[in-house]
C-alpha positions in Angstrom: 100.5 116.9 74.2 98.1 114.8 76.6 95.0 114.1 74.3 91.7 114.6 76.3 90.1 113.0 73.2 91.6 110.0 72.3 90.4 106.6 70.5 87.3 104.4 71.8 89.2 101.7 73.8 88.0 98.4 74.8 86.8 98.3 78.8 89.6 97.4 81.3 92.2 99.3 79.2 95.5 99.4 80.3 97.5 103.3 80.2 99.2 103.7 77.2 101.8 107.2 76.2 98.7 109.1 75.4 97.2 108.9 79.3 97.5 111.7 81.8 97.5 108.1 84.3 101.0 108.3 82.1 101.3 112.0 83.2 100.4 112.0 86.6 101.5 108.7 87.9 104.6 108.9 86.7 105.2 113.1 88.6 107.7 112.9 91.6 105.6 115.7 93.4 103.9 112.3 94.3 106.5 111.3 96.6 105.0 114.7 99.0 101.9 112.5 99.7 102.9 108.9 99.5 102.9 108.4 103.5 99.4 109.5 102.8 97.7 107.3 100.4 99.9 104.0 102.5 97.8 105.4 105.4 94.5 105.8 103.6 94.9 102.1 102.0 95.6 99.9 105.7 92.8 102.5 107.6 90.6 100.1 105.9 89.9 97.6 108.1 90.4 94.6 105.4 93.5 95.5 104.0 94.6 96.7 106.9 93.3 93.2 108.6 95.8 91.4 105.1 98.9 93.7 105.4 99.3 92.5 109.0 98.8 88.7 108.9 100.2 88.4 105.2 102.8 91.2 104.2 106.6 91.0 104.5 107.0 94.8 105.1 108.7 94.2 108.7 111.0 91.6 107.4 111.7 92.7 104.3 111.2 96.9 104.4 112.9 97.4 100.8 111.9 94.2 99.3 108.3 95.0 99.9 108.9 98.7 98.2 110.9 97.5 95.4 108.4 94.5 94.6 105.5 97.7 95.0 107.6 99.9 93.3 107.9 97.8 90.0 104.3 96.3 90.2 102.7 99.7 90.1 104.9 100.5 86.7 104.1 96.9 85.0 100.4 97.6 85.8 100.6 101.5 84.6 101.8 100.5 81.2 104.8 102.0 81.3 106.6 98.3 80.2 104.0 97.3 77.7 100.4 96.8 78.0 101.0 92.8 77.5 103.1 93.1 80.2 100.0 95.5 82.6 97.8 93.1 81.8 100.0 90.1 82.8 101.0 92.2 86.0 97.1 93.2 87.0 96.0 89.6 86.6 98.4 88.4 88.6 97.7 90.6 91.3 93.9 89.2 91.7 95.8 85.9 91.7 97.6 86.4 94.5 94.8 88.4 96.6 92.7 85.3 96.8 95.0 83.7 98.8 94.6 86.6 101.2 92.0 85.9 103.8 91.2 85.1 107.7 89.8 86.9 111.1 91.3 90.2 112.5 91.5 91.5 115.6 88.1 92.0 116.2 87.6 88.7 115.2 86.1 90.0 111.6 86.5 87.7 108.8 88.4 89.6 105.8 89.1 88.4 102.2 91.4 90.8 100.2 89.1 90.4 97.3 86.5 92.5 98.8 84.8 93.9 96.7 85.3 97.6 98.6 88.4 97.3 100.0 90.0 95.9 96.2 88.0 98.8 95.2 89.7 101.1 98.4 93.4 100.1 96.8 93.2 101.3 94.2 90.4 104.2 94.3 93.8 105.8 96.6 96.0 106.0 93.4 93.4 107.7 91.5 92.7 110.5 94.9 96.8 110.6 95.1 97.1 111.8 90.9 94.9 114.1 91.5 95.8 115.9 95.2 99.7 116.0 94.2 98.7 118.1 91.4 96.1 120.1 93.0 98.6 120.7 96.4 102.2 120.2 94.2 101.0 120.9 90.6 98.4 122.9 88.7 95.1 121.2 89.9 93.1 119.7 87.0 90.5 121.6 84.8 86.7 119.7 84.9 87.9 118.1 81.6 91.1 116.2 82.4 90.1 114.9 85.5 87.0 113.7 83.8 89.8 112.4 81.2 92.0 110.5 84.2 88.8 109.3 85.4 88.2 107.6 82.4 91.7 105.5 82.6 91.6 104.9 85.9 87.7 103.4 85.4 89.5 100.9 83.0 92.7 99.9 85.1 89.6 99.2 87.3 88.2 96.9 85.3 91.3 95.3 84.2 91.9 94.3 87.6 89.2 92.0 87.6 86.9 95.0 89.8 83.4 95.0 88.3 81.7 98.2 87.1 78.7 98.2 89.3 80.9 98.8 92.0 82.7 102.0 90.4 81.6 105.6 90.5 80.3 106.8 87.7 82.2 110.3 87.5 84.5 112.8 89.6 81.7 114.1 91.6 80.2 110.6 92.5 83.8 109.4 93.0 84.3 112.9 95.7 81.7 111.5 97.1 82.4 107.6 97.4 85.8 108.9 98.4 83.9 111.4 101.2 82.0 108.5 102.8 84.7 106.0 103.4 86.8 108.3 104.9 83.8 109.1 107.4 82.4 105.6 107.4 84.9 103.2 106.8 88.6 104.0 107.3 89.9 102.6 111.5 92.9 103.4 113.3 93.9 100.3 113.7 97.2 98.1 114.6 98.7 98.6 110.7 97.9 102.0 111.1 99.1 102.5 114.9 102.6 100.4 113.9 103.2 102.8 109.9 102.4 105.5 112.0 105.6 104.1 114.4 108.0 103.3 111.6 107.7 106.4 110.3 109.2 108.1 113.3 112.2 106.8 112.4 114.6 106.8 109.2 114.5 103.4 106.7 117.2 101.0 108.0 120.0 101.6 105.7 119.5 99.5 102.0 120.9 96.3 101.0 124.6 96.4 101.2 124.8 99.5 102.5 128.5 100.1 102.3 128.9 103.9 104.9 128.2 102.9 108.7 124.6 102.9 109.8 125.1 106.9 111.2 126.0 108.1 107.7 122.9 106.9 106.8 120.5 107.6 109.8 121.9 111.3 109.3 120.9 111.6 105.2 118.3 109.9 105.8 116.6 111.4 108.4 115.9 115.0 107.5 114.2 114.2 104.1 112.4 111.0 105.7 110.8 114.0 108.8 109.8 116.4 105.4 107.9 113.4 104.2 106.0 112.2 107.2 105.0 116.0 107.6 103.5 116.3 104.1 102.1 112.9 104.1 100.1 114.3 107.2 99.0 117.4 106.0 97.7 115.3 103.1 95.4 113.6 104.8 91.4 114.3 105.3 91.8 116.5 108.7 89.2 114.4 110.1 91.4 111.0 109.7 94.4 113.0 111.0 92.3 113.0 114.1 91.1 110.2 114.2 95.0 108.5 114.0 95.6 111.0 117.0 98.2 112.8 114.8 98.8 116.4 115.8 99.2 118.8 113.6 99.0 123.1 114.1 98.9 125.9 112.1 101.9 126.8 112.4 102.4 122.9 110.6 99.9 124.3 108.1 101.9 127.8 107.5 105.3 125.8 107.0 103.5 123.4 104.3 101.8 126.0 102.9 105.8 127.3 102.3 106.8 124.1 100.8 103.7 123.6 98.9 104.5 126.9 97.2 108.1 126.1 97.0 107.4 122.8 95.5 104.7 124.3 92.8 107.1 127.4 91.9 110.3 124.3 91.1 107.8 122.2 89.1 107.0 124.9 86.9 110.3 126.2 86.5 111.2 122.4 85.8 111.0 120.8 82.4 108.1 118.4 81.9 110.3 114.6 81.2 112.3 116.3 84.4 109.7 115.9 86.1 108.9 112.0 85.8 110.1 109.4 87.4 113.1 107.4 85.8 110.5 104.7 84.4 107.8 106.8 83.3 110.2 109.4 81.4 111.6 106.1 80.0 108.6 105.0 78.9 107.6 108.9 77.6 111.0 108.6 75.5 110.6 105.1 73.8 106.9 105.9 72.9 108.2 109.3 70.8 111.1 106.8 69.2 113.9 107.6 71.8 
């Protein structure tokens, strides 16, 4: 059970075992919307420029993916509150040096409040959308509780309260406004879309021929590419030049129903990533 009326926590609390964040951020069904979350992030001009100029994801795609996942598990509190606070502080510190001038001659800084908040906003949107599309939509009470946890985590990351929406309805207005007025098709968006058409290179120390890896990785990669497009706001599909037909939508609807059914038949501990599941077992004493 997950309490919706948890005890009052200090501003900037890291999620803990009783949180909805642990339950929903660790849901394996979130993988189906992961690509759309990444595109949403880099479509912000500041984020896109920072990734283009400062990220090593092209030269070390597996390493970058692993480090991102490890960081996320830490600041979401799966490895304890102290480690979560340490990681939140580290993230803010490393972003201080991410700055420059983008391809359009605009100066940027990763700690720009709008951009820094936007990356965090995509986390909340991803959790809510995963349950809406692939699980059971959150009740208003649960959505409000999850939002309060998201605000707390934003404060822990160093985002000031005056920049934060004050509730789920205000968040939706904020999110829609950002999509409509601020997100753009930039070089990083185009690069990620192009990379997404091919499977990841084999992981380090892959023992078999590359063709074997490609044969294994291509089918799920195609599925995740389609689900990533499906879970983007339609206006961004058009803006990014991503083709989406009525047939694509019908096939996606069938897939989403299948995932919902599979999730309903799966015991809750098995609906979580290994790190999330282990954290929950530890919190229950084994």
